[in-house]
C-alpha positions as CSV (number, residue, x, y, z in Angstrom):
1,X,-60.2,-50.3,22.9
2,X,-61.1,-50.3,26.7
3,X,-58.5,-49.4,29.2
4,X,-56.4,-52.1,30.8
5,X,-56.2,-52.4,34.6
6,X,-53.4,-50.1,35.8
7,X,-53.0,-48.4,32.5
8,X,-51.9,-44.8,32.7
9,X,-53.2,-42.2,30.2
10,X,-51.3,-39.2,28.7
11,X,-52.7,-35.9,29.9
12,X,-52.2,-32.9,27.8
13,X,-52.4,-29.3,29.1
14,X,-55.0,-26.7,27.9
15,X,-52.3,-24.6,26.3
16,X,-51.0,-27.5,24.2
17,X,-54.6,-28.4,23.2
18,X,-55.3,-24.8,22.2
19,X,-52.1,-24.6,20.3
20,X,-53.0,-27.8,18.4
21,X,-56.5,-26.5,17.6
22,X,-55.0,-23.2,16.4
23,X,-52.5,-25.1,14.1
24,X,-55.5,-27.2,12.7
25,X,-57.5,-23.9,12.1
26,X,-54.4,-22.6,10.3
27,X,-54.5,-25.7,7.9
28,X,-51.8,-27.9,9.4
29,X,-52.5,-31.6,9.0
30,X,-53.2,-33.9,12.0
31,X,-50.1,-35.9,11.4
32,X,-48.0,-32.7,11.3
33,X,-49.6,-31.4,14.6
34,X,-49.0,-34.7,16.3
35,X,-45.3,-34.8,15.3
36,X,-44.5,-31.1,16.2
37,X,-46.3,-31.2,19.5
38,X,-45.4,-34.8,20.5
39,X,-49.1,-36.0,20.7
40,X,-49.3,-39.8,20.5
41,X,-52.7,-40.2,19.1
42,X,-53.7,-38.1,16.0
43,X,-57.4,-38.8,16.7
44,X,-57.1,-36.9,19.8
45,X,-56.7,-33.7,17.8
46,X,-60.1,-34.4,16.1
47,X,-61.7,-34.9,19.4
48,X,-60.3,-31.5,20.6
49,X,-61.5,-29.8,17.4
50,X,-65.0,-31.1,18.0
51,X,-65.0,-29.9,21.6
52,X,-63.5,-26.5,20.6
53,X,-66.3,-26.0,17.8
54,X,-69.0,-26.9,20.2
55,X,-67.9,-25.1,23.5
56,X,-64.9,-23.0,22.5
57,X,-62.0,-22.8,24.9
58,X,-64.1,-24.2,27.7
59,X,-64.3,-27.4,25.7
60,X,-60.6,-27.9,26.0
61,X,-60.5,-27.6,29.9
62,X,-60.3,-30.7,32.0
63,X,-63.9,-31.1,32.9
64,X,-63.7,-34.1,35.2
65,X,-65.6,-33.3,38.5
66,X,-66.4,-29.8,37.5
67,X,-68.2,-30.0,34.1
68,X,-71.4,-28.3,35.2
69,X,-69.5,-25.4,36.4
70,X,-67.9,-24.6,32.9
71,X,-70.9,-25.5,30.8
72,X,-73.5,-23.8,32.9
73,X,-71.6,-20.7,33.8
74,X,-73.0,-18.7,31.1
75,X,-76.5,-19.9,31.8
76,X,-76.1,-19.1,35.4
77,X,-74.8,-15.6,34.7
78,X,-77.8,-14.9,32.4
79,X,-80.2,-16.1,35.1
80,X,-78.6,-13.7,37.7
81,X,-78.9,-10.9,35.2
82,X,-82.6,-11.6,34.6
83,X,-83.2,-11.8,38.3
84,X,-81.4,-8.4,38.8
85,X,-83.6,-6.8,36.1
86,X,-86.7,-8.2,37.7
87,X,-85.8,-7.0,41.2
88,X,-85.0,-3.5,39.8
89,X,-88.5,-3.3,38.2
90,X,-90.0,-4.6,41.6
91,X,-88.0,-1.8,43.4
92,X,-89.3,0.8,41.0
93,X,-92.9,-0.2,41.4
94,X,-92.4,-0.4,45.2
95,X,-90.9,3.2,45.3
96,X,-93.7,4.5,43.3
97,X,-96.2,2.9,45.7
98,X,-94.4,4.4,48.6
99,X,-94.3,7.8,47.0
100,X,-98.1,7.7,46.2
101,X,-99.0,6.7,49.7
102,X,-96.8,9.5,51.2
103,X,-98.4,11.9,48.9
104,X,-101.9,10.8,49.9
105,X,-101.0,11.2,53.6
106,X,-99.4,14.6,53.1
107,X,-102.6,15.9,51.2
108,X,-104.8,14.9,54.4
């Protein structure tokens, strides 16, 4: 059902979402979780479970306006680690070249 003009939506914090997911993982039913945690829509728990299985705890964070930051953070970190390895190898090669040139000059 589409949102109505001026309609306000209920927002749930990350801690409550994580608690609901943990309860579901422990075998508690959607209805019980909704009652205990005062969640108005049982289907919301299914959505949180799907996001948790796909992205872990990052899936439960409010991603509006910052989505790439959370999803791509691991990818960005891996890219930086690859760049560091490449730069270290380049530095080793450069140091070897400098040493060989200095050895040649000292032999003359």
